[in-house]
C-alpha positions as CSV (number, residue, x, y, z in Angstrom):
1,Q,-173.0,-45.9,96.2
2,V,-170.0,-43.6,96.1
3,Q,-166.5,-44.7,95.3
4,L,-163.5,-42.7,96.5
5,V,-160.0,-43.0,95.2
6,E,-157.1,-41.2,96.9
7,S,-153.7,-40.3,95.6
8,G,-150.8,-38.1,96.5
9,G,-149.3,-39.7,99.6
10,G,-145.6,-40.4,100.1
11,L,-142.5,-39.7,102.1
12,V,-141.4,-36.2,102.8
13,Q,-139.0,-34.4,105.1
14,A,-140.3,-32.3,108.0
15,G,-141.2,-28.8,106.7
16,G,-142.1,-30.2,103.3
17,S,-145.4,-30.3,101.4
18,L,-147.7,-32.8,99.9
19,R,-151.0,-32.6,98.1
20,L,-153.6,-35.3,98.4
21,S,-156.4,-35.8,95.9
22,C,-159.7,-37.7,96.3
23,A,-161.8,-38.4,93.2
24,A,-165.4,-39.3,93.8
25,S,-167.5,-41.4,91.4
26,G,-170.9,-43.1,91.4
27,S,-174.0,-41.6,92.9
28,I,-172.3,-38.3,93.9
29,R,-175.3,-35.9,93.5
30,S,-176.4,-36.1,97.1
31,I,-173.0,-35.8,98.7
32,N,-173.2,-33.0,101.3
33,R,-169.6,-33.1,102.6
34,M,-166.2,-34.5,101.7
35,G,-163.0,-34.4,103.6
36,W,-160.1,-36.1,105.1
37,Y,-159.4,-38.2,108.2
38,R,-156.2,-39.8,109.3
39,Q,-155.1,-42.7,111.5
40,A,-151.7,-43.2,112.9
41,P,-150.6,-46.6,114.3
42,G,-152.2,-47.3,117.6
43,K,-154.4,-44.3,117.5
44,Q,-158.0,-43.6,116.6
45,R,-159.0,-42.2,113.3
46,E,-159.4,-38.4,113.5
47,L,-160.8,-35.6,111.5
48,V,-158.3,-33.6,109.5
49,A,-160.4,-31.3,107.3
50,L,-163.9,-31.3,106.0
51,M,-165.7,-29.3,103.4
52,F,-169.5,-29.0,103.2
53,S,-171.5,-28.5,100.1
54,D,-171.9,-24.7,100.8
55,G,-168.1,-24.3,101.0
56,T,-167.9,-24.2,104.8
57,T,-164.7,-25.9,106.1
58,N,-163.7,-27.4,109.4
59,Y,-160.2,-28.2,110.4
60,A,-158.5,-30.0,113.3
61,E,-156.7,-27.6,115.5
62,S,-153.5,-29.4,114.9
63,V,-153.5,-28.6,111.2
64,K,-155.0,-25.1,111.1
65,G,-152.8,-22.7,109.2
66,R,-150.8,-25.6,107.6
67,F,-153.4,-27.6,105.7
68,T,-156.0,-26.4,103.2
69,I,-158.9,-28.3,101.8
70,S,-160.3,-27.4,98.4
71,R,-162.4,-28.9,95.7
72,D,-162.9,-28.9,92.0
73,D,-166.5,-29.6,91.2
74,S,-165.8,-30.2,87.5
75,K,-163.6,-33.1,88.5
76,N,-165.6,-34.3,91.5
77,T,-162.3,-34.1,93.4
78,V,-161.4,-32.8,96.8
79,Y,-157.8,-31.9,97.6
80,L,-155.8,-31.5,100.8
81,Q,-152.7,-29.2,100.5
82,M,-150.4,-30.0,103.4
83,N,-147.6,-27.6,104.1
84,S,-145.1,-27.3,106.9
85,L,-145.5,-31.1,107.6
86,K,-144.4,-32.5,110.9
87,P,-143.4,-36.0,111.9
88,E,-146.6,-36.2,114.0
89,D,-148.6,-35.8,110.7
90,T,-147.4,-39.3,109.8
91,A,-150.5,-41.4,109.3
92,R,-152.7,-43.1,106.7
93,Y,-155.0,-40.5,105.3
94,Y,-158.5,-41.4,104.3
95,C,-161.0,-39.6,102.1
96,Y,-164.5,-39.4,103.4
97,A,-167.8,-38.5,101.8
98,R,-171.3,-38.4,103.1
99,D,-174.8,-38.3,101.6
100,F,-177.3,-40.5,103.4
101,G,-174.5,-42.8,104.5
102,G,-170.7,-42.5,104.9
103,Y,-168.1,-43.6,102.4
104,W,-164.4,-44.2,102.8
105,G,-161.5,-44.4,100.4
106,Q,-158.8,-47.0,100.8
107,G,-156.4,-44.5,102.2
108,T,-153.0,-43.2,101.3
109,Q,-149.9,-43.2,103.4
110,V,-148.2,-40.0,104.4
111,T,-144.8,-40.4,106.2
112,V,-142.9,-37.3,107.4
113,S,-139.3,-37.9,108.5
114,A,-137.6,-35.7,111.1
C-alpha cells in the first residue's frame, strides 16, 4: 500500500503562484509514476501533470508552460509548481501514484480569484 499526503493548496489571485507537495509513504519502491489530477465542481477528474520513474513528464495542454512537475527522491515527494494561475485552474487537486495499482491522496483545494 502507498499513502499520499498533499499540501500547499489555497486561495490566490489570478496571475499568482502556488506550489503543491505530495509526500509518499509505505510500499513506494515499485512506484513507476506520480503526478497530479484535478477535479472542478461538475466536471470529470482530469490529468494535470505526470512524471514517470525515468523522469519523463506529461502535461495537460491547458497547463503547459505554466505548471512544472518535479520530484525529490530523497523525500519521496513530488511537487507541482503552478504559475500564472487562472480562475479556470480552480479545482481540487489530487496526488496520484501507480505501481501495480493506483493510489490517490485526499486532495487539496486550489481557488484562483479573478
